[in-house]
C-alpha positions in Angstrom: 37.3 59.0 -133.4 37.5 60.6 -130.0 40.7 61.8 -128.4 40.6 59.1 -125.9 40.3 56.4 -128.6 43.3 58.0 -130.4 45.3 57.7 -127.2 44.8 53.9 -126.9 47.5 51.5 -128.1 47.5 47.7 -128.3 50.2 45.0 -128.7 49.6 41.4 -129.4 52.2 38.7 -129.1 51.5 35.4 -130.9 53.8 33.1 -128.9 54.4 29.4 -129.3 52.8 28.7 -125.9 50.4 31.5 -125.3 48.9 34.5 -127.1 49.2 37.8 -125.1 47.5 41.1 -125.5 48.0 44.4 -123.7 45.9 47.5 -124.3 47.4 50.7 -122.9 46.6 54.4 -122.9 49.1 57.0 -123.8 49.0 59.7 -121.1 51.5 62.5 -121.3 53.9 60.3 -123.2 53.6 57.5 -120.6 52.2 54.1 -121.4 49.6 53.0 -118.8 48.1 49.5 -119.1 44.3 49.4 -119.4 43.7 45.7 -120.3 45.9 42.6 -120.2 44.8 39.3 -121.6 46.6 35.9 -122.0 45.4 32.6 -123.5 47.2 29.3 -123.7 47.0 28.4 -127.4 50.0 25.9 -127.6 50.6 26.9 -131.2 54.0 25.3 -131.1 52.4 21.9 -130.3 50.2 22.3 -133.4 53.1 21.8 -135.8 52.9 18.4 -137.6 55.8 16.2 -138.8 56.1 18.4 -141.9 56.4 21.6 -139.8 52.9 22.8 -140.9 50.3 24.1 -138.5 47.4 21.7 -138.3 43.9 22.9 -139.1 42.8 22.2 -135.5 45.7 24.3 -134.1 44.9 27.1 -136.5 41.2 27.1 -135.5 42.2 27.2 -131.8 44.4 30.2 -132.4 41.9 32.0 -134.6 39.2 31.6 -131.9 41.5 33.3 -129.4 42.2 36.1 -131.9 38.4 36.6 -132.4 38.2 37.4 -128.6 41.2 39.7 -128.8 39.7 41.5 -131.8 36.7 42.5 -129.7 39.1 44.2 -127.3 40.9 46.3 -129.9 37.7 47.3 -131.8 37.7 51.1 -132.3 41.5 51.5 -131.7 43.3 53.3 -134.6 44.9 50.4 -136.6 48.1 52.4 -136.8 48.3 52.0 -133.0 47.9 48.2 -133.0 51.0 46.1 -133.4 50.9 42.3 -133.7 54.0 40.1 -133.8 54.5 36.4 -134.4 57.5 34.6 -132.9 59.2 31.2 -133.2 56.4 28.9 -134.4 55.3 31.3 -137.1 59.0 31.6 -138.1 59.2 27.9 -138.4 55.8 26.9 -139.9 55.8 26.2 -143.6 52.2 27.4 -143.9 52.8 30.3 -141.5 51.9 32.8 -144.3 48.5 31.1 -144.8 47.7 31.3 -141.1 48.9 34.9 -141.0 46.5 35.9 -143.7 43.6 34.2 -141.9 44.6 35.9 -138.6 44.9 39.3 -140.2 41.4 39.0 -141.5 40.1 38.3 -138.0 42.1 41.1 -136.3 41.8 43.6 -139.1 45.4 44.6 -138.9 48.8 43.3 -140.2 50.9 40.7 -138.5 54.7 41.0 -138.5 56.7 37.7 -138.0 59.9 38.9 -136.3 63.3 37.3 -136.2 64.7 35.8 -133.0 67.1 38.7 -132.5 64.3 41.3 -133.1 62.3 39.4 -130.5 65.2 39.7 -128.1 65.5 43.4 -128.7 61.8 44.0 -128.0 61.9 41.8 -124.9 64.8 43.8 -123.5 62.9 47.0 -124.3 59.9 45.8 -122.4 61.9 44.6 -119.4 64.1 47.8 -119.2 61.0 50.0 -118.9 60.0 48.1 -115.7 63.4 48.5 -114.0 65.2 51.3 -112.3 67.7 53.1 -114.5 70.7 52.3 -112.3 73.3 52.2 -115.1 74.2 48.5 -114.5 74.6 46.1 -117.3 71.9 43.5 -117.2 71.4 40.0 -118.6 67.8 39.3 -119.5 66.5 35.8 -120.0 63.2 34.9 -121.6 62.1 31.3 -122.0 59.3 31.0 -124.5 57.4 28.1 -126.0 59.7 27.6 -129.0 62.8 29.8 -128.3 64.8 31.3 -125.5 66.3 34.8 -125.7 69.3 36.0 -123.8 70.1 39.7 -124.1 72.8 42.0 -122.6 72.2 45.7 -122.3 72.2 48.9 -120.3 69.4 51.4 -119.7 67.0 51.0 -122.7 69.6 49.8 -125.2 70.4 46.1 -125.9 73.9 45.4 -127.1 74.1 41.6 -127.4 71.0 39.7 -128.6 70.8 36.0 -129.0 67.8 33.7 -129.7 68.3 29.9 -129.1 66.1 27.1 -130.6 64.8 25.8 -127.3 61.5 26.4 -125.5 59.2 24.9 -123.0 56.8 23.5 -125.6 59.4 22.1 -128.0 61.5 20.6 -125.1 58.3 19.3 -123.5 57.5 17.3 -126.7 61.1 16.2 -127.1 62.2 15.2 -123.6 58.8 14.6 -121.8 56.8 12.8 -124.5 53.1 12.1 -123.6 53.7 14.1 -120.4 55.9 11.4 -118.9 58.5 12.8 -116.4 61.7 11.0 -115.6 65.0 11.9 -114.0 66.9 10.9 -117.2 64.6 12.9 -119.4 64.9 16.0 -117.1 68.7 15.7 -117.1 68.8 15.2 -120.9 66.7 18.4 -121.3 69.0 20.3 -119.0 72.1 19.1 -120.8 70.7 20.1 -124.1 70.0 23.6 -122.8 73.6 23.8 -121.5 74.9 22.9 -125.0 72.8 25.6 -126.6 74.0 28.2 -124.1 77.6 27.1 -124.6 77.5 28.4 -128.1 77.0 32.0 -127.0 78.6 31.9 -123.5 81.9 33.5 -124.5 80.3 36.4 -126.2 78.1 37.1 -123.1 80.9 36.6 -120.6 83.2 38.9 -122.6 80.8 41.8 -122.0 79.8 40.8 -118.5 76.8 41.9 -116.4 75.9 43.0 -112.9 72.3 42.1 -112.9 70.3 39.1 -114.1 66.6 39.4 -114.9 64.0 36.9 -116.0 60.9 37.7 -118.1 57.7 36.2 -119.4 55.5 33.3 -118.4 57.9 30.4 -117.8 60.3 32.4 -115.5 57.4 34.0 -113.7 55.7 30.7 -113.1 58.9 29.2 -111.7 59.3 32.3 -109.4 55.7 32.0 -108.2 56.3 28.3 -107.2 59.6 29.0 -105.5 58.0 31.9 -103.5 54.8 30.0 -102.6 56.9 27.2 -101.2 59.3 29.5 -99.3 62.4 28.1 -101.0 63.9 31.6 -101.6 63.4 35.2 -100.6 65.9 36.5 -103.2 64.0 35.7 -106.4 65.1 32.5 -108.3 68.3 30.8 -107.0 70.0 27.7 -108.2 69.5 26.1 -104.8 65.7 26.7 -105.1 65.8 25.3 -108.6 67.5 22.1 -107.4 64.8 21.7 -104.7 62.2 22.2 -107.4 63.8 19.7 -109.6 63.6 17.0 -106.9 59.9 17.6 -106.6 59.4 17.4 -110.3 61.3 14.2 -111.0 59.5 12.5 -108.1 56.3 12.3 -110.1 55.8 10.1 -113.2 53.5 12.4 -115.2 52.7 16.1 -115.4 49.1 15.5 -114.4 50.4 14.4 -111.0 52.5 17.5 -110.7 50.9 19.6 -108.0 52.8 22.4 -106.2 51.6 25.5 -104.4 51.8 28.4 -106.8 51.6 26.2 -109.9 48.6 26.8 -112.2 47.1 23.7 -113.7 47.4 25.1 -117.2 51.2 25.5 -116.8 51.8 21.9 -115.6 52.2 20.3 -119.1 55.3 22.4 -119.9 56.6 23.3 -116.4 59.2 20.5 -116.2 60.7 21.6 -119.6 60.8 25.2 -118.5 62.6 24.4 -115.2 65.1 22.2 -117.1 66.0 25.0 -119.5 66.4 27.5 -116.8 68.6 25.2 -114.7 70.7 24.6 -117.8 71.2 28.4 -118.3 72.0 28.9 -114.6 74.5 26.1 -114.6 76.3 27.0 -117.9 76.5 30.7 -117.0 77.3 30.0 -113.3 74.4 32.2 -112.2 73.6 32.6 -108.5 70.2 34.3 -108.6 67.7 36.0 -110.9 65.1 38.7 -110.3 61.9 38.6 -112.2 60.4 41.5 -114.3 56.8 42.2 -115.2 57.8 43.5 -118.6 58.0 41.2 -121.6 57.8 41.1 -125.4 54.3 42.7 -125.6 55.4 45.7 -123.5 58.5 46.1 -125.7 56.2 46.1 -128.7 54.2 48.9 -127.1 57.3 51.1 -126.4 58.7 50.4 -129.8 55.4 51.6 -131.3 55.4 54.6 -129.1 58.9 55.5 -130.5 57.5 55.3 -134.0 54.5 57.5 -133.1 56.9 60.1 -131.7 59.2 59.8 -134.7 62.0 58.0 -132.9 61.9 54.9 -135.1 64.6 52.4 -134.4 64.4 51.3 -138.1 65.8 54.7 -139.1 68.7 54.4 -136.7 69.4 50.9 -138.0 69.6 52.1 -141.6 71.7 55.1 -140.6 74.2 52.7 -139.1 74.3 50.5 -142.1 74.7 53.5 -144.5 77.6 54.6 -142.4 79.2 51.1 -142.2 79.1 50.6 -145.9 80.0 54.2 -146.7 76.9 54.8 -148.9 76.6 58.1 -150.7 73.8 59.5 -148.5 73.2 62.9 -150.3 72.6 61.0 -153.5 70.3 58.5 -151.7 68.3 61.5 -150.3 68.0 62.9 -153.8 66.6 59.6 -155.1 64.3 59.3 -152.1 62.8 62.7 -152.8 62.2 61.8 -156.4 60.7 58.5 -155.6 58.3 60.0 -153.1 57.4 62.7 -155.6 56.2 60.1 -158.0 54.5 58.0 -155.3 52.6 61.0 -154.0 51.3 61.9 -157.4 50.0 58.4 -158.2 48.8 57.0 -154.8 47.3 60.1 -153.1 46.2 57.9 -150.2 45.8 58.2 -146.4 45.9 55.8 -143.5 48.3 53.3 -142.0 48.7 51.2 -145.1 49.5 54.2 -147.3 52.1 55.4 -144.7 53.7 51.9 -144.5 54.1 51.8 -148.3 55.5 55.3 -148.4 58.0 54.6 -145.5 59.1 51.3 -147.2 59.8 53.2 -150.5 61.6 56.0 -148.7 64.0 53.5 -146.9 64.6 51.5 -150.1 65.7 54.6 -151.9 68.1 55.5 -149.2 69.9 52.2 -149.3 69.5 51.3 -153.0 73.3 51.7 -153.6 74.3 49.6 -150.6 75.8 46.9 -152.7 78.4 49.2 -154.2 80.5 48.5 -151.1 81.0 45.0 -152.5 81.2 45.5 -156.3 79.8 47.8 -159.0 78.9 44.8 -161.1 75.5 43.5 -160.0 75.5 45.9 -157.0 71.7 45.7 -156.8 72.0 42.0 -156.1 74.7 42.5 -153.5 72.7 45.2 -151.7 69.6 42.9 -151.6 71.7 40.1 -150.2 73.0 42.2 -147.4 69.5 43.5 -146.5 68.0 40.1 -146.7 70.5 38.5 -144.3 71.5 41.3 -141.9 70.3 41.7 -138.4 68.1 44.8 -138.9 66.7 46.0 -135.6 63.2 47.2 -135.8 62.2 45.3 -139.0 59.8 42.4 -139.2 61.0 39.5 -141.4 58.5 40.2 -144.2 59.3 43.9 -144.1 63.0 43.2 -144.3 62.4 40.9 -147.3 60.3 43.6 -149.0 63.1 46.1 -148.5 65.6 43.7 -150.0 63.3 43.0 -153.0 63.0 46.7 -153.8 66.8 47.2 -153.7 67.1 44.1 -155.9 64.5 45.4 -158.4 65.6 49.0 -158.7 67.5 48.4 -161.9 67.8 45.9 -164.7 65.4 43.0 -164.9 62.8 42.8 -162.2 63.1 39.4 -160.4 59.4 38.3 -160.7 60.3 34.9 -159.2 61.3 36.5 -155.9 57.7 37.9 -155.6 56.5 34.3 -154.7 57.6 35.0 -151.1 54.7 37.5 -150.8 50.9 37.4 -150.9 49.1 38.5 -154.1 48.3 41.9 -152.5 51.9 42.5 -151.4 53.2 41.5 -154.8 51.1 44.2 -156.5 52.3 46.7 -154.0 56.0 45.9 -154.4 55.7 46.0 -158.2 54.2 49.5 -157.9 56.8 50.7 -155.4 59.6 49.3 -157.5 58.4 51.3 -160.5 58.5 54.6 -158.5 62.1 53.7 -157.3 63.2 52.8 -160.9 61.9 56.0 -162.3 63.6 58.0 -159.6 66.9 56.4 -160.2 66.7 57.0 -163.9 66.0 60.7 -163.5 68.7 61.3 -160.9 71.6 60.3 -163.0 74.8 62.2 -162.2 76.1 63.0 -158.8 75.7 66.8 -158.8 73.8 69.4 -157.0 71.2 69.8 -159.7 67.7 68.9 -158.6 65.8 66.1 -160.4 63.5 67.3 -163.2 60.0 68.4 -162.2 58.3 65.3 -163.7 54.7 64.3 -163.7 53.8 60.6 -163.2 50.5 59.0 -163.9 49.5 55.4 -163.5 46.2 54.0 -164.8 45.7 50.3 -164.7 48.8 48.8 -166.4 49.8 52.0 -168.2 52.5 54.3 -166.7 52.8 57.8 -168.2 55.9 59.9 -167.5 55.6 63.6 -168.5 58.9 65.5 -168.6 59.5 69.3 -168.8 59.5 70.7 -172.3 62.8 70.0 -174.0 64.3 68.0 -171.1 64.5 64.6 -172.9 66.1 66.2 -176.0 68.8 67.7 -173.7 69.4 64.4 -172.0 69.7 61.7 -174.7 71.3 59.2 -172.3 68.2 59.2 -170.1 66.1 58.9 -173.2 68.1 55.7 -174.1 67.6 54.4 -170.5 63.8 54.9 -170.8 63.8 52.8 -174.0 65.4 50.0 -172.1 63.1 50.6 -169.1 60.1 50.2 -171.4 61.2 46.7 -172.3 61.8 45.7 -168.6 58.4 46.9 -167.5 56.7 45.2 -170.4 57.7 41.8 -168.9 55.5 42.7 -165.9 52.6 43.7 -168.1 53.2 47.5 -167.6 53.2 49.8 -170.6 55.5 52.8 -170.2 54.8 56.0 -172.2 56.8 59.1 -171.8 57.1 62.5 -173.5 
C-alpha cells in the first residue's frame, strides 16, 4: 500500500434518516476532506410494528453501502470507522443487519450509545469553530434522536441524547405526510417535554454560544437564509415565520420553499417543530450553524487513536481512580494476559490489535467490582461496565469488556455469549482464557514478577507449561488449576499443565 493510501481515513455514519460518509487525508496531523457523500436511506422509517428492520429497508441501506464501499476500497481497514446510531440501537434485528452490512463494507460497525454519539458530535463541531474559550451548547437533530451537548474547546462535559428525531416525529405527528397546526403544535410540545427533563442540568452549567449541527438544522438555516428571514443564523422569530408557512399547507408534497430540497420535505415539518420546542424550552434567541457533525467527530476520534491519544484509555483511567482499583496489580495481570495472548495468537492487522486492546483493558479493570463487595466482585464489575457511560466505547465493545470481567473467575457465563455473533463468541472465550490464566498466575500482591510461563492452544486443548519446580513450590496455584480445568471443560476446552 502506498504512503498516500496509508494517509487516507474514512468515517461512515449510519443515521436514521441518511447515511453519510467522509473520506479525508491526514496531512501533517491535519484532517483534510477529500470526498463527502450523503444518501437519504430513511432507515428509521423501515422499522415495523415489532421494531424490526424490514427486508425492503435493509436492502435499500445495503445498496447505499455498496456504493460507499467503492469509495473506501484500498483504504487501510484500521483507518475506516463505521458507526450506527438510534435506529440500530432500537432495532431488534440490528445485529443481523450489522453483519450483512459488515460483509458489504469489509469492516466492522460499532453501534454507539446516545451519549457516545453526543460526544462525537461535539468533537466534530468543535473542530470547525474558533477556540475562543466560551462554553457552547451544541444541538443536533437526527432522524431518531436529538443530542444536546455542553462543552468548552474540544471537551464535552454534559452529554444528553433524547428520543426524538425528525423521522420518528414525522411518523408520529404528521402521519401519511399530513400537515396540520394541531399536529405541529403537538410535536413542538412533545419536544419541550423531552427537553424539560434535562433543562436544569444544562442551565446549571450555562453557555455563551449556541451551535446547531447536521442535516436538519442546516436545512432549516438554508431555508431561513434563502428567504431573508434572518441574517444572524437561526432565530426564534425566523422559526415562527417558517412555522406559519409550514402549517399553511396540508401535505408535505405541497411544501415548497426557497432553499428547501425536495428530498428533505417529508421530514422538514417535524424537524422545525423539534427545533422550536428546544428554542422555547431553553429560551434561546439565536443559533449559529456548524459544518462539523458526527462523521467529522468519528474522524477526529480515530485520529486520536492513531496518535495513541485514545479517549477509551482516559475513560478507564478515570473509572479506575473513581473506584480506587489497585492499578499496579491490574498492570501485572495485564502483562501476564498479553504474554499468553502473544504466544498463542501471533497475528497482525486491525482485528488482532482490537482483540489485544480489549484483553488489555479488561485486565486493567478486572477488579473493579471490589469497590462494591469482595463476594461476587466479578459480577459487580461487569454490571458497572455494562451500564456505565463509557466515552469512546461502542455498545458491543462495552458489552464485550463487561463479559470478560464477568468471566475472569469462577464459572464462565456461557448464556451471556448469546448477545454476540458466533465469531465474536469464539473470540471472547479465547480472550477470557488468557485473562483467567493471568489472574491465576498473579496471585499475591507483591513485587515478584509472574512466572515465565509458556502457553499453547491447539483446537480445544490448552497447554500451560510452567518453569521447573514452580508448581511444586506453589501448591495453592496447583489447586486453583485443578478447579480451572473443571470450569474450562464446560466450554469444551481441555486444560493440561506441567
